[in-house]
C-alpha positions as CSV (number, residue, x, y, z in Angstrom):
1,X,-72.0,29.5,42.6
2,X,-72.5,25.8,42.3
3,X,-70.2,23.5,44.3
4,X,-68.8,26.3,46.4
5,X,-70.0,24.4,49.5
6,X,-68.1,21.3,48.3
7,X,-65.0,23.4,47.8
8,X,-65.3,24.8,51.3
9,X,-65.7,21.3,52.8
10,X,-62.6,20.2,50.7
11,X,-60.5,23.0,52.1
12,X,-61.8,22.4,55.7
13,X,-60.8,18.7,55.5
14,X,-57.4,19.7,54.3
15,X,-57.0,21.9,57.3
16,X,-58.3,19.2,59.6
17,X,-55.6,16.7,58.2
18,X,-52.9,19.3,59.0
19,X,-54.2,19.7,62.5
20,X,-54.7,16.0,63.4
21,X,-51.4,14.8,62.0
22,X,-48.8,16.8,63.9
23,X,-46.4,13.8,64.1
24,X,-46.4,13.1,60.4
25,X,-43.4,13.9,58.2
26,X,-45.5,16.6,56.6
27,X,-49.1,17.6,55.9
28,X,-50.8,16.1,52.9
29,X,-51.3,19.2,50.9
30,X,-52.6,19.3,47.3
31,X,-50.0,19.6,44.6
32,X,-49.8,22.8,42.5
33,X,-50.1,22.4,38.7
34,X,-48.0,24.3,36.2
35,X,-49.5,23.6,32.8
36,X,-47.5,24.8,29.8
37,X,-49.2,24.7,26.4
38,X,-47.0,25.2,23.4
39,X,-48.6,25.9,20.0
40,X,-47.7,23.6,17.0
41,X,-45.0,21.7,19.0
42,X,-44.5,18.4,17.3
43,X,-42.3,15.9,19.3
44,X,-39.2,17.5,17.9
45,X,-37.1,17.6,21.1
46,X,-33.9,16.0,22.4
47,X,-35.9,13.7,24.7
48,X,-37.8,12.4,21.6
49,X,-34.6,11.4,20.0
50,X,-33.7,14.5,18.0
51,X,-29.9,14.9,18.5
52,X,-29.6,18.1,16.6
53,X,-32.3,20.4,18.2
54,X,-31.2,22.2,21.4
55,X,-33.9,21.8,24.0
56,X,-31.9,21.3,27.3
57,X,-34.7,22.6,29.6
58,X,-37.5,20.5,28.3
59,X,-35.1,17.5,28.1
60,X,-34.2,18.1,31.8
61,X,-37.9,18.0,32.8
62,X,-38.2,14.8,30.8
63,X,-35.2,13.3,32.5
64,X,-36.9,14.0,35.9
65,X,-40.3,12.7,34.8
66,X,-42.1,11.0,32.0
67,X,-42.1,11.5,28.3
68,X,-45.0,10.1,26.3
69,X,-43.7,8.8,23.0
70,X,-47.2,8.2,21.5
71,X,-49.4,11.0,22.6
72,X,-52.1,12.1,20.1
73,X,-54.4,15.1,20.0
74,X,-58.1,14.7,19.0
75,X,-58.2,17.4,16.3
76,X,-55.2,18.8,14.3
77,X,-56.2,22.5,14.8
78,X,-55.6,24.8,17.7
79,X,-59.0,25.7,19.2
80,X,-60.6,22.3,18.7
81,X,-57.6,20.4,20.1
82,X,-57.6,22.6,23.2
83,X,-61.3,22.2,23.7
84,X,-60.9,18.4,23.7
85,X,-58.1,18.6,26.2
86,X,-59.9,21.0,28.5
87,X,-63.2,19.1,28.5
88,X,-61.9,15.5,28.3
89,X,-64.4,15.0,25.4
90,X,-64.1,14.0,21.8
91,X,-65.8,16.1,19.1
92,X,-69.6,15.7,19.1
93,X,-70.4,18.1,16.2
94,X,-68.9,20.0,13.4
95,X,-68.5,23.0,15.7
96,X,-66.1,20.9,17.8
97,X,-63.7,20.8,14.8
98,X,-63.6,24.6,14.7
99,X,-61.0,26.9,16.3
100,X,-64.0,29.0,17.5
101,X,-65.8,26.1,19.4
102,X,-65.2,27.5,22.9
103,X,-66.1,31.1,21.9
104,X,-69.3,29.8,20.3
105,X,-70.4,27.3,22.9
106,X,-68.9,28.5,26.2
107,X,-68.1,32.2,26.3
108,X,-71.7,33.4,26.7
109,X,-73.3,30.3,28.2
110,X,-74.6,30.5,31.8
111,X,-72.7,28.6,34.4
112,X,-74.1,25.1,34.9
113,X,-73.7,22.3,37.3
114,X,-71.2,20.6,35.1
115,X,-67.9,22.6,34.9
116,X,-67.0,24.1,31.5
117,X,-63.4,22.8,31.7
118,X,-60.8,20.9,33.7
119,X,-59.7,24.3,35.1
120,X,-63.2,25.1,36.3
121,X,-63.3,21.8,38.2
122,X,-60.0,22.7,39.9
123,X,-61.3,26.1,40.8
124,X,-64.5,24.6,42.4
125,X,-62.3,22.4,44.5
126,X,-60.2,25.1,46.1
127,X,-57.5,25.8,43.6
128,X,-56.6,29.4,42.6
129,X,-56.5,29.3,38.8
130,X,-54.5,31.7,36.8
131,X,-53.9,31.8,33.1
132,X,-51.4,33.6,30.9
133,X,-51.2,33.5,27.2
134,X,-52.9,31.0,24.8
135,X,-54.5,28.2,26.9
136,X,-57.8,28.0,25.1
137,X,-57.9,29.3,21.5
138,X,-57.8,33.0,22.2
139,X,-54.4,34.5,22.3
140,X,-55.3,36.5,25.4
141,X,-58.4,34.8,26.8
142,X,-60.9,37.3,25.1
143,X,-63.3,36.7,22.3
144,X,-62.7,38.7,19.1
145,X,-61.5,38.3,15.5
146,X,-57.9,38.5,14.3
147,X,-58.4,42.1,13.0
148,X,-61.0,43.3,15.5
149,X,-60.6,45.3,18.7
150,X,-60.6,43.1,21.8
151,X,-64.0,42.5,23.5
152,X,-64.6,42.1,27.2
153,X,-66.0,38.6,26.8
154,X,-63.9,35.9,28.3
155,X,-63.6,32.7,26.2
156,X,-63.8,30.6,29.4
157,X,-65.8,32.8,31.8
158,X,-65.9,30.4,34.8
159,X,-62.5,28.7,34.6
160,X,-60.1,31.4,35.8
161,X,-59.7,33.4,39.0
162,X,-57.5,35.7,36.9
163,X,-56.3,35.8,33.3
164,X,-53.3,37.9,32.3
165,X,-51.6,38.9,29.0
166,X,-49.1,41.6,28.0
167,X,-49.5,42.5,24.3
168,X,-46.6,44.9,24.5
169,X,-45.9,47.0,21.4
170,X,-48.4,44.8,19.4
171,X,-51.3,46.2,21.5
172,X,-53.7,43.3,21.1
173,X,-53.4,39.5,21.7
174,X,-54.0,38.5,18.1
175,X,-51.6,41.2,16.8
176,X,-49.0,39.8,19.2
177,X,-49.8,36.2,18.1
178,X,-48.8,37.1,14.5
179,X,-46.2,39.7,15.5
180,X,-42.8,40.7,14.2
181,X,-40.0,42.3,16.1
182,X,-40.9,45.8,14.8
183,X,-44.3,45.8,16.4
184,X,-46.1,45.1,13.2
185,X,-48.0,41.9,12.5
186,X,-49.3,39.8,9.7
187,X,-52.6,41.6,9.6
188,X,-51.2,45.2,9.7
189,X,-48.9,44.4,6.9
190,X,-51.6,42.8,4.7
191,X,-49.8,39.5,4.7
192,X,-46.9,41.0,2.8
193,X,-44.5,39.3,5.2
194,X,-42.1,36.3,5.2
195,X,-43.1,33.2,7.2
196,X,-39.9,33.6,9.4
197,X,-37.8,36.3,11.1
198,X,-34.5,36.4,12.8
199,X,-35.1,39.2,15.3
200,X,-32.2,41.3,16.6
201,X,-34.0,41.5,20.0
202,X,-33.8,39.9,23.4
203,X,-36.3,37.3,24.6
204,X,-38.8,40.0,25.6
205,X,-38.7,41.5,22.0
206,X,-41.3,38.9,21.1
207,X,-44.6,38.2,22.9
208,X,-43.5,34.9,24.5
209,X,-40.8,36.6,26.4
210,X,-43.4,39.0,27.9
211,X,-45.6,36.0,28.8
212,X,-42.6,34.5,30.7
213,X,-42.1,37.7,32.6
214,X,-45.7,37.7,33.7
215,X,-45.5,34.1,34.6
216,X,-42.4,34.6,36.8
217,X,-44.1,37.4,38.6
218,X,-47.3,35.4,39.1
219,X,-45.4,32.4,40.5
220,X,-43.9,34.7,43.1
221,X,-47.4,35.9,44.1
222,X,-48.9,32.4,44.1
223,X,-46.1,31.1,46.3
224,X,-47.3,33.3,49.1
225,X,-50.9,32.1,49.0
226,X,-52.2,29.6,51.5
227,X,-54.0,27.9,48.6
228,X,-52.9,25.4,45.9
229,X,-52.7,26.8,42.4
230,X,-53.2,25.8,38.8
231,X,-51.2,28.1,36.6
232,X,-51.6,27.8,32.8
233,X,-48.9,29.4,30.6
234,X,-49.5,29.3,26.9
235,X,-46.7,30.0,24.4
236,X,-47.2,31.1,20.7
237,X,-44.1,29.7,19.1
238,X,-43.4,27.7,17.1
239,X,-46.6,28.7,15.4
240,X,-46.2,30.7,12.2
241,X,-44.6,33.1,11.7
242,X,-41.4,31.4,12.7
243,X,-40.0,34.4,14.6
244,X,-37.3,34.1,17.2
245,X,-34.4,36.2,18.6
246,X,-31.2,35.9,16.6
247,X,-29.3,34.0,19.4
248,X,-31.6,31.0,18.9
249,X,-31.1,31.1,15.1
250,X,-27.4,31.1,15.7
251,X,-27.6,27.7,17.4
252,X,-28.0,26.2,14.0
253,X,-27.1,26.5,10.3
254,X,-29.3,25.8,7.3
255,X,-26.8,23.2,6.0
256,X,-27.2,20.9,9.0
257,X,-31.0,20.8,8.9
258,X,-32.5,17.4,8.1
259,X,-34.8,17.1,5.1
260,X,-38.2,15.4,5.6
261,X,-38.0,11.6,5.7
262,X,-40.7,11.5,2.9
263,X,-41.8,14.5,0.9
264,X,-43.9,12.6,-1.6
265,X,-47.6,11.8,-1.5
266,X,-48.4,8.4,0.0
267,X,-49.4,5.8,-2.6
268,X,-53.1,4.8,-3.0
269,X,-54.6,7.8,-1.3
270,X,-56.8,10.7,-2.4
271,X,-55.2,14.2,-2.3
272,X,-58.4,15.2,-0.3
273,X,-56.6,13.6,2.7
274,X,-53.9,16.3,2.5
275,X,-54.0,20.0,1.8
276,X,-52.1,22.7,-0.2
277,X,-50.6,24.5,2.8
278,X,-52.9,27.5,2.7
279,X,-52.0,28.8,6.1
280,X,-48.3,28.7,5.2
281,X,-48.9,30.3,1.8
282,X,-50.6,33.3,3.4
283,X,-47.2,34.7,4.1
284,X,-46.9,36.4,0.7
285,X,-43.2,37.2,0.8
286,X,-42.1,33.7,1.3
287,X,-39.5,32.7,-1.3
288,X,-41.5,29.7,-2.5
289,X,-45.1,28.5,-2.3
290,X,-46.0,25.1,-1.1
291,X,-48.1,22.7,-3.2
292,X,-49.1,19.1,-3.5
293,X,-47.8,19.2,-7.0
294,X,-44.1,19.7,-6.1
295,X,-41.8,19.9,-3.1
296,X,-40.1,23.1,-2.0
297,X,-36.4,23.3,-2.9
298,X,-34.0,21.6,-0.4
299,X,-32.4,25.0,0.4
300,X,-35.7,26.6,1.3
301,X,-36.9,23.6,3.2
302,X,-33.8,23.7,5.3
303,X,-34.2,27.4,6.0
304,X,-37.8,26.9,7.2
305,X,-36.9,23.9,9.4
306,X,-34.0,26.0,10.8
307,X,-36.6,28.7,11.6
308,X,-38.8,26.2,13.3
309,X,-35.9,24.8,15.4
310,X,-35.0,28.3,16.4
311,X,-38.5,28.9,17.7
312,X,-38.5,25.7,19.6
313,X,-35.2,26.6,21.3
314,X,-36.6,30.0,22.1
315,X,-39.6,28.5,23.9
316,X,-37.3,25.9,25.6
317,X,-35.4,28.9,27.1
318,X,-38.7,30.3,28.4
319,X,-39.6,27.0,30.0
320,X,-36.2,26.9,31.6
321,X,-36.9,30.3,33.3
322,X,-40.1,28.9,34.7
323,X,-38.4,25.9,36.2
324,X,-35.6,28.0,37.7
325,X,-38.3,30.2,39.3
326,X,-40.0,27.1,40.8
327,X,-36.7,26.1,42.3
328,X,-36.0,29.5,43.7
329,X,-39.5,29.5,45.4
330,X,-39.1,26.0,46.7
331,X,-42.1,24.9,44.7
332,X,-40.6,22.0,42.8
333,X,-41.4,19.4,45.5
334,X,-45.1,20.2,45.4
335,X,-45.8,21.1,41.8
336,X,-46.9,18.9,38.8
337,X,-45.4,20.3,35.6
338,X,-47.0,19.4,32.3
339,X,-45.7,20.3,28.8
340,X,-48.3,19.8,26.1
341,X,-48.2,20.5,22.4
342,X,-51.6,21.3,21.0
343,X,-50.8,19.2,17.8
344,X,-48.0,18.4,15.4
345,X,-47.0,20.1,12.2
346,X,-45.9,18.9,8.8
347,X,-42.4,20.3,8.0
348,X,-42.7,19.4,4.3
349,X,-43.6,15.8,5.2
350,X,-46.1,14.4,2.6
351,X,-45.6,17.8,0.7
352,X,-47.5,19.6,3.5
353,X,-46.5,22.6,5.5
354,X,-48.9,23.0,8.5
355,X,-51.3,20.8,10.5
356,X,-54.9,20.0,9.5
357,X,-54.4,16.4,8.4
358,X,-55.3,13.0,10.0
359,X,-51.6,12.1,9.7
360,X,-49.1,11.1,12.3
361,X,-47.3,14.3,11.6
362,X,-50.3,16.5,12.6
363,X,-51.9,14.4,15.3
364,X,-48.8,13.3,17.3
365,X,-47.5,15.9,19.7
366,X,-45.3,16.5,22.7
367,X,-46.5,15.4,26.2
368,X,-44.2,15.5,29.3
369,X,-45.2,15.1,32.9
370,X,-43.0,15.9,35.9
371,X,-44.4,14.9,39.3
372,X,-43.4,16.1,42.7
373,X,-40.9,14.1,44.7
374,X,-38.3,11.6,43.6
375,X,-39.2,10.0,40.3
376,X,-37.4,7.5,38.1
377,X,-34.9,9.0,35.7
378,X,-36.4,9.6,32.2
379,X,-39.2,7.1,32.1
380,X,-40.6,6.7,28.6
381,X,-44.2,5.8,28.3
382,X,-44.6,3.9,25.1
383,X,-48.3,3.2,25.2
384,X,-50.7,5.2,23.1
385,X,-52.5,8.0,25.0
386,X,-54.7,10.9,23.8
387,X,-55.2,14.4,25.0
388,X,-58.7,13.7,26.5
389,X,-56.8,11.5,29.0
390,X,-55.1,14.5,30.5
391,X,-58.3,15.8,32.2
392,X,-58.9,12.7,34.4
393,X,-55.2,12.2,35.0
394,X,-54.7,15.6,36.5
395,X,-57.8,15.3,38.6
396,X,-56.6,11.8,39.7
397,X,-53.1,13.2,40.7
398,X,-54.7,16.0,42.7
399,X,-57.4,13.8,44.3
400,X,-60.3,15.8,42.8
401,X,-63.3,13.8,41.6
402,X,-64.5,13.7,38.1
403,X,-67.6,15.9,37.5
404,X,-69.2,13.1,35.5
405,X,-68.7,10.8,32.5
406,X,-66.0,11.8,30.0
407,X,-64.3,10.2,27.1
408,X,-60.8,10.3,28.5
409,X,-59.2,7.7,30.9
410,X,-56.7,8.5,33.6
411,X,-53.1,7.3,32.9
412,X,-51.9,8.2,36.4
413,X,-51.3,4.5,37.1
414,X,-48.5,4.5,34.5
415,X,-46.5,6.7,36.7
416,X,-46.3,4.0,39.4
417,X,-44.8,1.4,37.1
418,X,-41.1,0.8,37.5
419,X,-40.6,-0.5,34.0
420,X,-41.1,1.0,30.6
421,X,-44.6,0.0,29.5
422,X,-45.1,-1.8,26.2
423,X,-47.5,-0.3,23.7
424,X,-51.2,-0.4,24.5
425,X,-54.1,2.0,24.2
426,X,-56.0,3.7,21.4
427,X,-56.3,7.3,20.2
428,X,-58.9,8.9,18.0
429,X,-58.5,11.8,15.7
430,X,-61.1,13.9,13.7
431,X,-60.8,16.2,10.7
432,X,-61.2,16.5,7.0
433,X,-64.5,14.5,7.1
434,X,-62.7,11.6,8.6
435,X,-62.1,9.6,11.8
436,X,-58.7,8.2,12.5
437,X,-57.7,5.5,15.0
438,X,-54.1,5.0,16.2
439,X,-53.1,1.8,17.8
440,X,-49.6,0.8,18.9
441,X,-48.6,-0.3,15.3
442,X,-51.3,1.0,12.9
443,X,-53.3,4.0,11.9
444,X,-56.7,3.3,10.2
445,X,-58.7,6.2,8.9
446,X,-62.2,6.3,7.4
447,X,-63.3,9.3,5.4
448,X,-66.9,10.2,4.8
449,X,-66.5,11.7,1.4
450,X,-66.9,11.1,-2.3
451,X,-63.2,10.9,-3.2
452,X,-61.7,7.4,-3.1
453,X,-60.2,5.5,-1.4
454,X,-62.1,6.3,1.8
455,X,-60.1,3.8,3.9
456,X,-56.4,4.3,4.7
457,X,-54.2,2.0,6.7
458,X,-50.6,2.7,7.7
459,X,-48.2,0.2,9.3
460,X,-45.6,2.0,11.4
461,X,-43.5,-1.0,12.0
462,X,-42.7,-1.3,8.3
463,X,-43.4,2.2,7.2
464,X,-42.8,4.9,9.9
465,X,-42.8,7.7,7.3
466,X,-46.4,7.0,6.0
467,X,-45.4,6.4,2.4
468,X,-48.1,3.9,1.5
469,X,-51.7,3.2,2.3
470,X,-51.8,-0.6,2.7
471,X,-55.5,-1.1,3.3
472,X,-56.0,-3.1,0.2
473,X,-53.1,-5.3,1.0
474,X,-54.3,-6.1,4.6
475,X,-58.1,-6.5,4.5
476,X,-57.9,-8.7,7.7
477,X,-56.3,-5.8,9.6
478,X,-59.0,-3.4,8.3
479,X,-61.7,-5.8,9.4
480,X,-60.2,-6.2,12.8
481,X,-59.7,-2.4,13.4
482,X,-62.8,-1.0,11.8
483,X,-65.2,-1.9,14.7
484,X,-62.8,-0.1,17.1
485,X,-62.8,2.9,14.8
486,X,-66.6,3.0,14.6
487,X,-66.7,3.2,18.4
488,X,-65.1,6.6,18.1
489,X,-67.8,7.9,15.9
490,X,-69.6,10.2,18.4
491,X,-72.3,11.1,15.9
492,X,-70.0,13.5,14.0
493,X,-70.3,11.6,10.7
494,X,-72.8,9.3,9.1
495,X,-72.3,6.8,6.3
């Protein structure tokens, strides 16, 4: 296999350092990486300023590390967002906007000199790589459709030393992904289901609890290896359906749930920039249907937000179990922990329920880093970063070289700064025939479509809820930002 010789040399050098430095305080060993991917996790946590939601475990990780207040994904849909993260590359084609991009471009491709993903590069440089759950788009790492039998084709054939998943009573990964506590799923019930469920079950009564059990066991095994590891753990919730054990629902009441800050349609935009919540409306037994023509009732909106919060608290408990296991195994002092949300999610904001827009609500997501050793307490990173930056950052932190040019830039240097950094940086987003650029204060979006207007500009200093497109009011800002936006056109669109 390509680069195996380099990996051997890398491990040999590590051993040499250990041998020639007996008087040092400890050998310089590569850090482990625990990468936790959480589906549809908008930055709705205590550490992001939400005083109502109960997320003590992720908040504790943030208190011990770094919380990125302005982290943006490249694409507001699961598979394409994960592809950009794993490759460090922005979309180059319409395929790169699809959930199936990795299945189509990587699953059956021969191994090349260039690694297929960040994980593949770690593997080539001596790491044991293990995945559990949804890390790429597939719920269990295999290529097959939602209603098909699992294949034996890996979505990422060269990245993992091992990939695990326990589908439990749901029997397949995709059934589990859309599963209800009874063992049925959205497909088996022909979508005659509600978009939420309060399950009278324990944590392992839903798939994410089974994923945690596998991860705890795997951490125990990995702790005995004389080899650094990268463990990816992918959780389903709070993706639809909003299903969680009853005890997490009981943390909240419908009445205390906040309503969206703005549930109208922004002024001076085309409705083509938004969508009619088709994914949400697939759940045919929902009490109300979402639409751009009207908002859901306040009562139903609060019920759905309650369901979302319950799912987030359920996942927070799973993350807490992983952290407790790291402590029990004495791995905390040599493990990088990353929590990443694959995109945001409209909770009725702009009359949308779901992702799939070039809006702050869909592109902004959770990103938390905890590094080994003593770190400043709760350092907030205020500068704009994007998911493609995670690839070079993790390689940088683990002293692994980049395999070649990528779009992302390492932000590892931000961890060494003693003060909270002011806003800098740019982030690009792609979807709905458009390209969006986020700066510290503005978002400018250019759509390649017939519907007008094709340019949108939002000023988050004056309008954090995105209520008005102000492009016509500020042509000077549009002129200044448009050349930067055009730099992000990777050939995906043409005028």
